[in-house]
N, C-alpha and C positions, 0 to 999 in steps of 0.2 A: 258171396260179394257183398251182402249187406255188412258182414263181420270184417270184411276187408277195409270196406269205407269207414267202418266205425273205428277201427285199429289205426288208418292214417290220421283221421280225426284226433283222436288223442294223443297221438304221438304229437302232432303239429301244436295242440295247445299246450301239449308239456314244455315243446322247446322253448314254446313263445313267453310261457311264465318263467323259466329258467333265465332267458334273455333280460325280462325286465327285472327278477331279483338282483342279478349280475350289474345291472345300471344303476341299481341302488346301494350296492355295498361301496364303502367308502374307500378313496383312492389313496396311493402311497403320495407322500407329499412332494418327490424328488421331481416328478415331471409335469405337475399341477401347479405346483405353489412357488408363485414370483413376488419375492418381499418389494413392497414399495422403495422407490429409489432414494436415498438419502440426500437430504435439503440441508445445505451448510448452513449455520448458524454465525453470522457475524456480530452477535450482540455480547457486549463483555469488555474487560480489560485485557491490555496486551502490552508487551514491552520487546525491544529487538534493538538491534543493531545494523549499522547500513557504512556504507563505502561508496566515493563517487568522486567526482572532478568539479571544481569550482572554476570558472575562469569570469572576468569582470573588467571594469574601468573606474580608475580613480576621477574623479569629477573636476575639474579646472586643473587637467594636468595631462599629460602624454603616456602616462602610466598605466599598465594593464595587468593587474594580477592575476595568477592562476596557479592550481596546483591541486594536489589530492587533498580530499578531506574526507574526516569520518567521524563518528560518533554514535549515540543511541537515543532512542525515541522512547515514550509511553503514551498510552492514548486508551481511548473507551470509545466503542461504537455501541450505537442503537440501531435496530432494523425493525421497519415497520413494512410488513410485505416485501417487497425488492427494492426498498429505498432505505439506504444506510445513510446514518447522519452520526457524527462524531467529532472529538476534539482530539488533539495531539499537540504535545512537546516534546522538542529535540534540543540539544545541544552538540558542537560540532567542533574539533579541531581541525585546523587548517593549515595547510603548506602554501597557501597563495601567496605570492609577492612579485615585485617587478620593480627594475632599476631603470632609472632614466637620468642621464647626466649624472648628479651628484647626489640624486633623491632616491630613494626607497621607500618603498608602500608594501606593507604586508597586511595580512587579514589571519591573525592567528586563531581566531574563534569566533563563533558566531552561533545563534540559536534562532528558534522560532517558537510561536505557541499559535497554533491555527485551528479555524475549523474546517471538518470535512464532510462533504455531502456526494453520494453516489448511488449509482443502481447495480445491485447484484444480480448476476446470471449464474444462480447457484454458488459456486465456489471461486466463481469469477468476479471482483469488485472492479468497476472504472468510477473514477471520483475527480472531483475538483477540490482545491483546497484554498484558503485566504485566511491572512491576519497578521499578527505582528514580527515584525525581524531586530533583531538586536545584535551587535557584534562589536569588535575592537578594530580599529584602523591604526596602525603604527605607522609613523614616517620617520625616515633618519636621512640627516644632512652632515655627512663627515661622523663626527663623535656627538652630534646633539641627536637627541632622539625625543620624540612627543607623541606621544599614544592617547585617544580618547574612546570613550563608548559611545556608538551611535544606533540611534533607535529609527526604524522606519517600517515598511511594509513587505510582506511577500505574497506570490500567489503562484498556483501550477497546476499540474495535472499527474494522474497517476494512475496505475494498475495494481491489484493485489491479487494473488492466487492462493487459496487454500487448498496443500495439498494433503493435509490429514486435520483432523478436528481442531489441534492444537497448535499447527506449523501453519505459518504463510509466507509468501516471498513477494517483493514490491519492486517496482520499478517506477521511478518519481523525477519528476523536473520541476524546480522550484526557480523563480526569478525575484530577486531581492533588491530593493532600494533601501539602502539604510540611512537614506539623509546625507546632512553634510554639518561640520562645524569648522570655527576657525581654526587654523593653525598657525602658529607664530613663525615657525622655522621656514613655511611657505609664502606666508605672508598674504594668503587668502582662504576661503573656503573649500574644503575638500572633503567630498564623501564616496560611498562606495556604491556601486550597481553591479550587478554579479548575477550569473545564473549557476545551479548547481543540478548536475545529474548524479542520480545515485540508485544503487542498487541496496536492498535491505532484505532482512529476515525477521519475522516477528512470531512471539510465543504468545497463544491466547490461554488466559486464565480460566 
C-alpha cells in the first residue's frame, strides 16, 4: 500500500513539473504575436492633381459663370499628435463662363495660396483652409474684350484619406471672392464670387 501511494505521488509530481516546463517553453509567433496597428503620418511634402466644378456670380451684373475646372496643387504638412497644420498652393484652368444680352464673362484661370489646419483620425484628415485667391476675369462685348487679374480671399473645408503611405485622395469645397475692378466696356466695377467643389489625389514624398 505504501509503495502504491509513493508511486502515485511520484507520478503526480512528474506530471506537474512537466506542465510547468511546457508553460515556460517559447511559443510560436503566429497565434500569439499581434503587430501594433500602423499610424498614418501626414508630415511632409506632397503634390497632386484635382478636377471639379466651379459656379459663381459676376458682381454688378446678371451673369453667373459656371463650368468644369481642374489643375494641380503642392503643399506641406506638419503633424503634432492628431493635429495637422500645413500650407498649400494650387493653380486651376477653368471653363466657367456665362452670357447675358451682349456681354460675356469668363474666368479662364484662378489660383490660391492657403493655410490648412485639421484633425487626423489615423489616415483620415478633416480640415479647414483659408488664404489668398487670385484669377482672371475676362469681359467681352461684341468684338471688344477686356480682362483683368483680380485678387481676393478664399476659404473652405475638406477631407483627405490616405490609402497607402504615399497616396491620398481628397474632397474639398472652396468659396472664393476675387474682389472687383473697373471695366471700361461695362462702365462699372465687376468682380467674381464663386464656389469650387473638387476631387483630388496627392502623392506624399
